[in-house]
N, C-alpha and C positions, 0 to 999 in steps of 0.2 A: 507231715514234715519230713524233710530229707533225712534219711537214717543217719549219716555222718554229722549232721548239726546237732543230734542228740548224743550219738555213739562217742564223739570225741571227748564229751564231758566226762564220760565214765570209763573209757578205754582202758587207762592206765590203772584206775582203781581195781578193775576186774582181771586184767591179762597181763600187766607189765612183769609180774613176778614169775610168769610162766615161761620156761626156757627149754623145755624138752625137745622142742622142734630143732632149736639151735644146735644140738648135738649132730643132727643130720648134716647140716650145711658145714659144720666144723670138718666133717671128713672130706670135704671137697675144697677147703679153704685154700685160696691162694692170694697173690698180692694185689689183685684189681677185682673189686666185687661190685655188681649192679644189682640192686633190688628194686624190683616195681612192685608199686603199692605198699611204699615202705611205712605208710602210717605214722605212728609216734616214734618209730626208731626203735622199737623193742627188739627185733632180730639183731639190727647192727650193734646195738647197745651191748649184748651179750656176746656176740661173735667177735668184735674188736678187729676188724680187717686192717691190714696195713693202709689200704686206701679204698674207698667206696663212694659210689653215687646212689643216692636214694630218690626215687621219683614217686610222686603221689599228686593226685589232682585236688585234693582237699586241704584248703589252707589251714583249716582249724587243726587238722591232723599235724601238719607240717609245722605249725607253731609249736605243737609240744615237743615234736622231734627235734627242733632246733635246741630245746632246753635239754633233752635227754640225750643228745649226742655231743654236748659241749666236750671239748679237749680231745675228741676223736677227728682222725682225718677222713671226715665224711662231707661230701658236697650234695646239698639237697635242692631239688629243682622241682618246682611245680609244672607238671606236664601230663598230658593224657598218654597212658601207656599203649595206647593203640596208635599212636602217630606222634613220633618224637625222633629227634636225631641228635647224637653225641658224636663229637669228632674223637672217638677212642673207643676201644674195644675191651672186654672184659673175659677173664678166665672162670668167672662163676656169675651166672644170673640166677637170682633167686625169686620166685613167684610163689610166696608163702601163705600159709593157713587159710585156704579156702577163696583166696582172691581171684582166681581164674573162674570161680562158679558165680561170680555176679554178672557174667556177660553172656549173651547167646553166642551160638557157633561162630557166626561169621566175624564178630569180634574177638572171639578166643583166637582164631586163626591170625587176626592182625596182631594181636598181643604176642603170640608165640613168634611171628615173623619178626616183630621187632627185638625180641630177645635172641633170634639167630642173627639178626643184622649185626647186633652189637656184641656178638660172641667171637672170642679167640678161636683160631682154627682148631685147637685141641681143648677148648674150654667145656664146661658143662652148664646146662640148664637144670635146676631142680624145682619141680612143681609139687607142691602139698595141697590135696583137696581131700574134702570128706568123701567117704564111700557112699553113694546115694542110696545104697539098699538100706543104710540104717535111718533114713528119715521117714517119719510116721505122720500122716495127716490128722490135724486135730487135738494131737496130744500136748498137753501143756508141759513144757520141759523146764526144769529149774537149772538155770545156767550156773548162778554163782550168787553166794551172798558173803559180803565183807563188812566188817566193822571200821570206822574211821572217826576217832574222835568222838566215840560215843553214839554216833550216827550209824544206822543201818542200811546198807544198800543191797538190794536183791534185783537180780535181773531174770526175767521169764520169757520163753518164746513159744510161739504156736505156729507150725508149718501149715499152710493152706495151700492146696494145688490149684493153678490156674493153667489150663490148656497145656503148656509145655514146660512149665517151670514151678518153683515153690515160691510163694510169697510168705516171708516170716515176718510175723507181727511180734514186736519186741515190747515188754513192759517193764520199766525201770521203777521200782519203788524205794522211795527214801523215807525212813522212819526216824523221826526226831521229836524227842520228848513225847513220845506215844502218839503222835500224829502222822499219818501216812500222806506222802505227796507222791504222785504218780506221773512219770512221762511216757510217751510212746512212739514209736516209730516202726516203719517197715521196710524191707528191702527184699530184692528178687535174688533168688538163687536157683542156677540151672543145674540140673544133675548131670554129672559127666561120668560116663563109664569109662573102663579102661580102653575099649575098643574104640570107643569116640576120641579119646585123648591120642591114641596111636594114629588114627587118621588125620586128625588136626594137626599133629606134629609133624607128619609126613607133607602135608600141604604147606607148612610153613617153613620146610627145609631143615627140620629135624628128625632125628630118629631115637626112640626110647631104647636104652640099652641097659636099663636096670629098673626094677620096680620092687617097691617094698610096702609092708601093709600096717607098719606102725613106726614109732620113732625110736624104736630098738632095732629097726632095719631087719625085722623079722618079713618071712615070706609072705608074699600077697595071696589072700584068697578072697571069695566073695563075700566071705564073712568079716573081712578086715575092716578095722576102724577107719584107716586111711588109705588113699592112693598116692604114694610117693614115688614120682617119676623122675628118673635121671635121663637126660638128653644130650645128644651130640649133634653137631652141624652133618649133615649128609653131603 
């Protein structure tokens, strides 16, 4: 089953209240924002930019974003982040919360090229990805558990290594009146090291000018939880 066919059902339940990453983007907030892989609109909901465009290819996610972003000056577009064209440029482009890791190298360069193409001369691209050193094969990770109207929802995932990427198997357990219902889906995540990101940014016409290791904008080290890269056009 395709990952976002399942994930769209649970994403807001598990993640919509999370907004630590939004404070990173707030530091670079400007009047015109473009978010690639906008999903259900979580980041834009908290960021509340003056004007924004959100792009995603998954209609189920965009459908939820339309509800979550009501009242905000946000235009949502269903498009492929690897190949789209807007007749406008932006002073901030967001590629948030591991989205770039869903693609192999050549696609990542295309995505970063699209970001550069739509970036103002003095604008910033901000990319947030998981530090790949933290992924461990075969370990069951308990992601989240939430309770909603007496129903328990838990999400687990297991990384499995396949040639050049991780295949992540997700389990969604729904416990209602003592009965467990389970759904599952899987997705591919490609490890991206900082040196990879630097080379890919350069190919896309971008340069990394700042790197942070967490949402508090701490210094990046090999042991950091995140790789948060701020890029400008070359």
